[in-house]
N, C-alpha and C positions, 0 to 999 in steps of 0.2 A: 583529556576527553576520552571516555570509553569508546572502544572501536565501534560497538553497535550504535551508539549515539552519533558518532562521526558519520557512519554510513547513512543514518537517517537524515542528518543535516545535509549531506550531499544531495539526497533525493529532494529535500526541500529547496535547495538552490536550483536544481535542475527543473523543478516544477515552475519556478518563477520564470526561468528562461522560456519555457514552453508557453506560459501564459502570454509572454511578449510576442511570440511567434504565431500563436493560434488564437484567433479572436472569438470564434464561436464553435462550441462543441457540437458535432453532428450526431444525429440520432442513429443508434446502432441498428442495422438490419437484423431481422430474426432469421436464422438459418433453417433450412429444412432439417428435420430430426436425423435423417440418415447422414447428412453432411456433417452435422455437429458430432454425431456418434463416431463417425470415421476419424475425424480430426482428433477428438479426445483420446481415442484408443491409440492413435499414432503418437501423440504427445506423451502419453503414459509410457509407451514402449521406449521412445527416445530418451526421456528423462530418466527412466530406470537404467538404461545402458550407461548413461553419463554418471549417474550416482554410483553404479557398481564398477565404474572405470572400464567398461567393456566397449572401448572406443571403436574397435573394428566393426562391431555390429551397428553402432550409432552412425558410423561413416557411410554405411549403405543407405541411410535415410537422408543424406545431405545432397542438395541439388548439385548438379555437375559443375557449374561455374564457381561454386563455393568450396569444392572439395580441397583445393590447395590451401585456401585460407583456413579451413577447419583443421587440416593437418598441422599447420604452423601456429595455431592460436592456443592460448592458455585455456584449459578446460575448467569449467566451474566445479568446485569441490563442495559437496553438500551431503548431508545424511538423510534428509527427507525433503519432500516437495509437495506443494498443494497448488492445483490449478485454481487461480482466483477469477480470471475473466478472459473471455475471448471476444475480439472485435473483428468482424468479417468485412471484407470489401463488398460493395453492392452486388457484384456478380458471384460472390461466394467462392472465388477462385484463389483468394489470398486471405490471410488472417494474422492478427497479432495476438499472441498468447502470453498472458501475464501469470507468473507463478511466484509463490513465496518459497524461498529456499532456506532451510535450516542447516547450519553448519556449526562445528566446534573448532575454534581456533586456539592455538597454543601461544600464550603470551607470558613470558617470564616464568615458565615452568608450570603455568596454570592453564586449565582448559576453560575457554570463555565461549559460551553459547551465543550465537548471533543469528539474526534473520535479515534477509534482504528480499526485495521484490525485483524480479527480472522480467524482461519482455523479449520474446523471440518471434521471428517471422517465419511463416509457413506459406507455401503455395501448392495448389493442386495441379499436378502435371502427370501425364501418361497414366491416369487412373488412380493416382495415390498422392497423399500429402507428403511434401518434402520440406525439410528445414533449410533455410538459406540465410545468408548474411549480406546486407547492403553496406559496403564500406563507406558510403557517402553520408550515412546518418547514424546518430547515436540514439538508440531506443530507450525510452523511459516509461514508467507506468502512466505518464500523462501525455505522451505523444513523441514525435520525432524532432531531433535537433540536427540540422544540417551541419556536417563536419567540413564540407568543402563548398562554401557558398559560390554561386555563380559569379564570374568575373565581369559579367555584363553590367553596365551602369543601371542603377535602380531607376524605376519610374519617378518622374518628378513629384507625383502626388503620393508616393509611397512613404509610409512612416518609417523613419530610420530605426534600426535596432539599437536599443540603449547600450551605452558603453558599460562594460562589466569590469568592476574592480572589486577586490576583496571586501572593502567596507560597505559598498553599496549592495553587493550580493548578500552579505550577512543581514543588512537591514531589510532588504526586500524579502528574503527567506523568512524572516521573523514576521513581517507584515502579512505575507500570504497565508500563513497558518492561522491568522486571526479569523479566517473564513471557516474554521472549525469551531462550532459553537454549541452551547446547550441552552435549553429553554428556561432553566431555573438557576437561581443564584444559590439556593439552599433547599434542603428538604427538612421538614419539621414533622416530628412524630409525637403522639400522645403517650405519656409514660404509662398510662393504665390500659392501653389498647394493644395487647399482645396479638401478634399476627397481622398488624397493620402493614399496608403496602403503599408505596408511593412510586411514581414514575418520573424519569428524567429523559428528555428527548435530545438526541445528538443530531446535529445537522452538518452534512458535508457540503460546504460551499465551493469546493475545488472542482477541477475539471476531470479528475480521475478517481478511481476506486481507492478507498482506504480500508484498513482493517483496524477495528477498535477493540482493545482488550480492556475489560472492566473488572475491577476488584475493589475491596474495601481497605482503606488505610485507617488504622486506629482500632476501634472497638469492633473487630470482626466477629466477636462472640454474639453481639447483639444485632448486628446487621449483616445482610448478605445481598448480593446483586446477581441478576441473571438477564440475558445470557452472559457467559464469561467472555465470549468473543463474537463479533458481528462484522460481516463485510458490508460496507455502505457505498453504494454507487454514487457517482457525481450528482449533486443536487438533491439527494435523497435524505430521509430521516431514519433514525433507528431508535427504538424505545427500549430503555433498560429499566427493569423493575427492581426496586429495593425493598427488602423484607425486614421487618422488625420483630425480634424475639428478645424480650427483656432479660438481662442477666444481672447478677450482683455487681455493684460498684461500676456502673456504666461509665465509659470515658468518651472523649471526643472521637469523632470518626468523619470520614469523607468518602464519597464515591470518586474513584480515580478512573478516568477514561483515557487510556494510553493509545495514541493514534499512530499506527504504522503506515508508511515507512518514515514518518516525521518524528523528530524528537520533540513531541508536543503532548503534554499531559494536562487534561482538563480536570480540575478538582471542584466537586460540588459538596460543600460542607453539610453535615447532618447535625441537627440539634434536637433536643427534647423540649417540648413546650414548657415554658417557665424559666428556661436557661437563657443566658445571654447569647446573642448571635455570635458566630465565630468570626473573628477579625479576618479580613481578606488581605 
């Protein structure tokens, strides 16, 4: 399994565990513009120092009780980053920041580009935003997973956390990504209608943000799709437009929607009127 696909699979597994722990997604509060601007500037500075391996400067932006952990922890290695989403606490004193990290790994003498989605915690103290680490939870793009559950007995009426084993995790991970759907099974174009345009809508039925990369598989000379990338929040839809420009000797094609951070590609076949439907 390619490393990038493995990382995506891990996030799929993690998302299932979070779904078991979190029943209802809460509505995100809208921050005041000055608060949001201050945090984004702070995140940009911190991420830039980490990317450039200027850890001494990044260290100055770490909360006091986290400094020892930061000094002893492995630092993320990446070449570029993009802030995807910020979730604030109701009082806007804490925030979870989700970023997409791009890195190049060396495997067997070859450079392998990869992308992962990471989540960091920030809090506002003494007039500025500080990065911090909670050792009791594992952060994911979909929420928190407790690493050290309480030893107190659970409430009698509380639902038990399902047992996790490799086979059940793999099955659940596959099932949960079925909540990523499109509204069409195929797109059909008229061979004599140059410039024709069709739309396909993608729905994110998960509890966290996903990034959808769109392209054409097959006859990319006759068909194109836009936008090439779209961030889709939980429960939202995104529309992708497919354009038709006839070329000589047209061949089979499909719209591919590759959903990050999951190893999940949705394929929507394209056919010309009069031709047989593409077998699924």
